[in-house]
C-alpha positions in Angstrom: 0.0 0.0 0.0 1.3 3.4 -1.0 0.8 6.3 1.3 1.0 10.1 0.6 4.3 11.4 -0.6 5.6 14.9 -1.3 7.0 13.5 -4.5 3.4 13.4 -5.9 2.4 17.0 -6.6 -1.3 16.5 -7.1 -4.2 14.9 -5.4 -7.8 14.2 -6.4 -10.4 16.2 -4.4 -14.1 15.7 -4.4 -16.3 18.7 -3.6 -20.0 19.3 -3.0 -21.9 22.5 -4.0 -22.5 24.4 -0.8 -24.4 27.4 -2.3 -27.7 28.3 -0.6 -29.5 27.3 -3.7 -27.3 24.5 -5.2 -29.3 24.2 -8.5 -29.5 27.9 -9.2 -27.8 29.0 -12.4 -27.7 32.7 -11.4 -26.3 32.4 -7.8 -22.6 32.5 -7.2 -21.2 28.9 -7.0 -19.7 27.8 -3.7 -17.9 24.5 -3.4 -16.8 22.7 -0.2 -14.3 19.9 -0.2 -15.1 16.6 1.4 -13.2 15.6 4.5 -10.1 13.6 3.9 -11.5 10.1 4.8 -14.8 10.8 2.9 -12.7 11.9 -0.1 -10.8 8.6 0.1 -14.0 6.6 0.2 -15.5 8.4 -2.8 -12.4 8.2 -4.9 -11.9 4.5 -4.2 -15.5 3.7 -5.3 -15.1 5.9 -8.3 -11.9 4.2 -9.4 -13.4 0.8 -8.9 -16.2 1.6 -11.3 -18.9 1.5 -8.7 -22.2 3.4 -9.4 -22.3 5.0 -5.9 -20.2 5.7 -2.8 -21.8 5.3 0.6 -20.8 7.9 3.2 -22.1 8.2 6.8 -24.7 10.8 5.9 -24.8 10.8 2.2 -24.6 8.6 -1.0 -22.7 9.9 -3.9 -24.3 9.1 -7.3 -21.5 9.1 -9.9 -23.7 8.9 -12.9 -25.7 12.0 -12.0 -22.9 13.6 -10.0 -25.1 14.1 -7.0 -24.8 14.0 -3.3 -28.1 12.4 -1.9 -29.0 12.5 1.8 -29.3 9.0 3.3 -32.2 10.2 5.5 -34.1 12.2 2.8 -33.5 11.4 -0.8 -35.0 14.7 -1.9 -32.1 16.5 -0.4 -29.6 16.6 -3.2 -26.6 18.7 -4.2 -24.2 18.5 -7.1 -20.7 17.1 -6.7 -17.6 17.4 -8.7 -14.1 15.8 -9.0 -11.0 17.9 -9.6 -7.3 17.6 -9.5 -5.6 19.8 -6.9 -2.0 20.7 -6.1 -1.1 19.3 -2.7 -0.4 22.8 -1.3 -3.8 24.1 -2.5 -6.0 23.5 0.6 -7.6 25.2 3.5 -5.3 25.9 6.4 -5.9 23.3 9.2 -6.2 25.7 12.1 -7.4 23.2 14.8 -4.4 20.9 14.1 -1.7 23.5 14.5 -3.2 25.7 17.2 -3.0 24.9 20.9 -6.2 25.9 22.9 -6.0 24.7 26.5 -8.9 22.5 27.6 -8.6 23.8 31.2 -7.3 27.3 31.9 -6.1 26.0 35.3 -4.0 23.2 33.5 -2.9 24.6 30.1 0.0 22.1 30.0 0.9 18.8 31.7 3.1 18.1 34.6 6.1 15.7 34.6 4.8 12.2 34.0 8.1 10.7 33.0 9.4 10.0 29.5 6.7 7.4 28.7 3.1 8.8 28.8 0.7 7.3 31.4 -1.6 6.5 28.5 1.1 4.4 26.8 2.0 2.7 30.1 -1.6 1.8 30.7 -1.8 0.4 27.2 1.1 -2.0 27.6 -0.4 -3.0 30.9 -3.8 -3.7 29.2 -2.1 -5.6 26.4 0.1 -7.5 29.0 3.2 -7.1 26.9 6.8 -6.7 28.0 9.4 -4.2 26.6 10.9 -6.9 24.4 7.5 -7.3 22.8 7.2 -3.8 21.6 6.1 -3.8 17.9 9.4 -2.2 16.7 11.3 -5.1 18.3 9.1 -8.2 18.1 7.3 -8.7 14.7 5.3 -11.6 16.1 3.0 -9.3 18.1 2.4 -6.9 15.3 -0.6 -8.5 13.6 -2.5 -8.9 16.9 -1.7 -5.3 17.8 -2.8 -3.9 14.4 -6.1 -5.8 14.7 -6.8 -4.3 18.1 -5.9 -0.8 16.8 -8.3 -1.3 13.8 -11.1 -2.6 16.0 -10.6 0.3 18.4 -10.8 2.9 15.7 -13.9 1.4 14.4 -15.5 1.2 17.8 -14.7 4.9 18.5 -16.3 5.9 15.2 -19.7 4.6 16.1 -20.8 7.1 18.8 -19.5 9.8 16.5 -21.7 8.5 13.7 -18.7 8.1 11.5 -18.9 4.3 10.9 -18.0 4.5 7.3 -14.9 6.5 8.1 -14.1 4.1 10.8 -14.4 1.2 8.4 -12.1 2.9 5.9 -9.4 3.6 8.4 -9.6 0.2 10.0 -9.3 -1.4 6.6 -6.2 0.6 5.9 -4.5 -0.9 9.0 -5.7 -4.4 8.4 -4.3 -4.3 4.8 -0.8 -3.9 6.2 -0.9 -6.0 9.4 1.4 -8.6 7.9 3.7 -6.1 6.1 6.2 -5.3 8.8 6.7 -2.5 11.3 7.8 0.1 8.8 4.7 -0.3 6.6 2.4 -0.4 9.7 4.0 2.7 11.2 3.8 4.6 7.9 0.1 3.7 7.7 -0.4 4.9 11.3 1.4 8.2 10.5 -0.7 8.6 7.4 -3.9 8.0 9.3 -2.8 10.5 12.0 -2.0 13.1 9.4 -5.5 13.0 7.9 -8.1 15.5 9.0 -10.3 12.9 10.8 -11.7 12.0 14.2 -8.7 9.8 15.0 -6.1 12.5 15.8 -8.8 14.7 17.5 -10.1 11.9 19.7 -6.6 10.6 20.6 -5.3 14.0 21.7 -8.5 14.9 23.4 -8.1 11.8 25.6 -4.4 12.3 26.3 -4.8 15.9 27.3 -7.0 14.8 30.2 -4.1 13.1 31.9 -3.3 14.6 35.2 -6.9 15.9 35.8 -8.4 13.9 38.8 -11.9 14.5 37.6 -11.2 13.1 34.2 -9.0 10.1 35.1 -11.7 7.6 34.5 -12.4 9.2 31.1 -8.9 8.7 29.7 -8.4 5.3 31.3 -11.6 4.1 29.7 -10.2 4.8 26.2 -7.0 2.7 26.7 -8.7 -0.4 25.2 -9.9 1.4 22.1 -7.3 4.1 21.3 -4.3 2.6 23.2 -3.2 0.1 20.6 -3.1 2.8 17.8 -1.3 5.2 20.2 1.3 2.6 20.9 1.9 1.8 17.3 2.3 5.5 16.5 4.6 6.1 19.5 6.9 3.2 18.8 8.3 4.5 15.6 11.0 2.4 13.9 12.4 5.7 12.5 13.1 7.5 15.8 16.4 5.7 16.5 18.1 9.0 17.5 16.8 12.2 18.9 16.0 15.1 16.7 19.0 17.2 15.8 19.9 19.7 18.5 19.0 23.2 17.5 16.1 22.2 15.2 13.5 25.0 15.4 9.7 24.2 15.3 6.7 26.5 15.4 3.2 26.3 16.7 0.4 28.8 17.2 -1.7 29.0 20.4 -4.8 30.7 21.7 -3.9 31.8 25.2 -5.8 33.8 27.7 -4.2 36.9 29.3 -3.8 35.0 32.5 -1.8 32.2 30.9 0.3 34.7 28.9 1.0 36.5 32.2 2.1 33.2 33.8 4.5 32.6 31.0 5.9 36.2 31.4 6.4 35.6 35.1 8.1 32.3 34.5 10.5 33.8 32.1 11.6 36.2 34.8 12.5 33.3 37.2 16.0 31.9 37.6 14.6 28.4 38.0 12.1 27.9 35.2 9.0 25.6 35.5 9.2 22.4 33.5 6.0 21.5 31.8 5.1 18.8 29.2 2.9 18.2 26.2 0.6 15.4 27.3 -0.4 14.4 23.8 1.0 14.1 20.3 1.5 17.7 19.3 1.6 18.9 15.7 4.2 21.6 15.0 5.6 22.9 11.8 9.1 23.6 10.5 7.6 26.5 8.7 7.1 29.7 10.7 4.8 31.0 7.9 2.4 28.1 8.5 2.3 28.5 12.3 1.9 32.3 12.2 -1.5 31.8 10.5 -3.2 30.7 13.8 -3.7 31.9 17.3 -2.8 35.0 19.3 0.6 33.6 20.4 3.4 32.0 18.5 5.6 29.4 20.1 9.1 29.1 18.7 10.6 25.9 20.0 14.2 24.9 19.9 15.1 21.3 20.4 17.7 20.7 23.1 17.2 17.0 23.4 13.8 15.6 22.3 12.2 13.0 20.1 10.0 14.2 17.2 9.1 12.7 13.9 8.8 14.3 10.5 5.3 13.6 9.0 5.9 15.4 5.8 6.7 12.2 3.7 3.5 10.5 4.9 1.1 13.5 4.8 -1.5 14.6 2.4 -0.4 18.1 3.2 3.4 18.2 2.8 3.5 22.0 2.5 2.5 22.1 6.2 5.9 20.6 7.0 4.3 18.9 10.0 6.7 17.7 12.8 5.1 15.6 15.5 6.2 16.0 19.2 5.9 12.7 21.1 3.8 12.8 24.2 5.9 13.6 27.3 8.2 16.0 25.6 8.9 18.7 28.1 9.7 22.4 27.7 10.8 25.5 29.6 10.0 29.0 28.7 13.2 30.9 27.7 11.9 34.4 26.9 9.0 36.4 25.5 8.9 39.2 22.9 6.1 41.3 21.6 4.5 40.1 18.4 3.0 41.9 15.4 -0.5 42.0 14.0 -2.8 39.4 15.6 0.2 37.7 17.3 0.4 39.4 20.7 3.5 37.6 21.8 6.2 35.3 20.7 7.2 32.8 23.4 10.5 30.9 23.0 10.5 27.4 24.4 13.4 24.9 24.9 12.3 21.3 24.2 13.8 18.5 26.4 13.2 14.9 27.4 12.7 14.8 31.2 12.7 11.7 33.4 10.9 11.8 36.7 11.6 8.7 38.8 9.0 9.5 41.4 6.2 9.7 38.8 3.1 8.5 40.5 2.0 6.7 37.4 5.0 4.4 37.3 4.4 2.4 40.4 1.0 3.4 41.8 -2.1 2.3 40.1 -5.2 1.9 42.1 -6.9 0.2 39.1 -4.4 -2.7 39.1 -3.5 -4.7 42.2 -1.8 -8.0 42.9 1.6 -9.4 42.3 1.4 -9.2 38.5 0.7 -5.5 38.6 3.5 -4.8 41.1 6.0 -6.8 39.1 4.8 -5.2 35.9 5.2 -1.7 37.3 8.7 -2.4 38.6 9.7 -3.9 35.3 8.5 -1.0 33.3 10.0 1.6 35.7 13.4 0.0 35.3 13.2 -0.2 31.6 12.0 3.4 31.4 15.0 4.6 33.4 17.3 2.6 31.0 15.6 4.2 28.0 16.2 7.7 29.4 19.9 7.1 30.0 20.7 5.1 26.8 17.8 5.8 24.4 19.8 6.3 21.3 21.8 3.1 21.8 18.7 1.3 22.9 16.7 2.1 19.8 19.6 1.2 17.5 20.1 -2.1 19.2 16.4 -3.0 19.3 16.0 -2.1 15.7 18.8 -4.5 14.9 17.2 -7.1 17.0 14.0 -6.7 15.1 15.8 -7.2 11.8 17.4 -10.4 13.1 14.1 -12.0 14.2 
């Protein structure tokens, strides 16, 4: 299976006529593109010569070039197919703009290098460090199946079953293809404008909030396997080059901006973390489009992954921060235009040995849970000290299996 590549300059885009009166010949035409996964479903059916494509809310009639409501067949709109350059698309503001869920907790605390969500996932799957998918190919098909089933299950309450089916099918198509193909598929799915990246990050950003602990733990079974596959990248054998600069917009309140300003004035800066996967850009121009604050982040020692080769939107130059990457605020300067301030952050990997999530888990008791926690705490400490060497060796082990 071939995923998106910046080497391919064009993409097919289906659009529906969104004018107030879609069949009027005098009104100005307005066209709206279908969401990424819907577009994939429509194009696949079209290329396969099928008469229609079934979406969650509509059916696409190729012969008459119509979108027909599944609940009311009289509700119809014209559709069209066109070839677009890959950099010709609407800016994806939600993806590249940080808006705190809770003003009291705009960022996470120190949870250790491995996210609590990932630790709970490996605990749920009952796998050991030498069974991680980048190391042990035998576990990969089972893990991919769980990830596919979880995505489909999460699609149902959102009324996006057809999208869930399409994304699950993508994963199942590569379950026996090896870790590189599986990871590339996960990266591609994450890069799409779909419910998957939104739901995953919504869940992970709840970590650390006592009132939402049950909420994020309840999603370990469904979203955890996909999260683990995305996190355990076979390509992140070494940390991102020191000095790499990344950009991200943010919508921050005056109170949060003031807190950053106060922290920059301190000798000992507060260390915070990104709880979830966080989309940044290597292009300042892209990030400046969104929010009232611009974060300029310099990598000191952190693990990120370049999604550009796998994305439908290579012009965004998307770089993904792994959950648990920490930062300190270095300084602030006034911005221009809608950007009130520019905040400079230093990105680091921070290990916290007394992390409460490493060894205390009221949801898991007994000798297995205690042994499992101790085992993972030890492995995590080793990973922090020798991560570059560890990933190189485990990648070599994977190849030898």
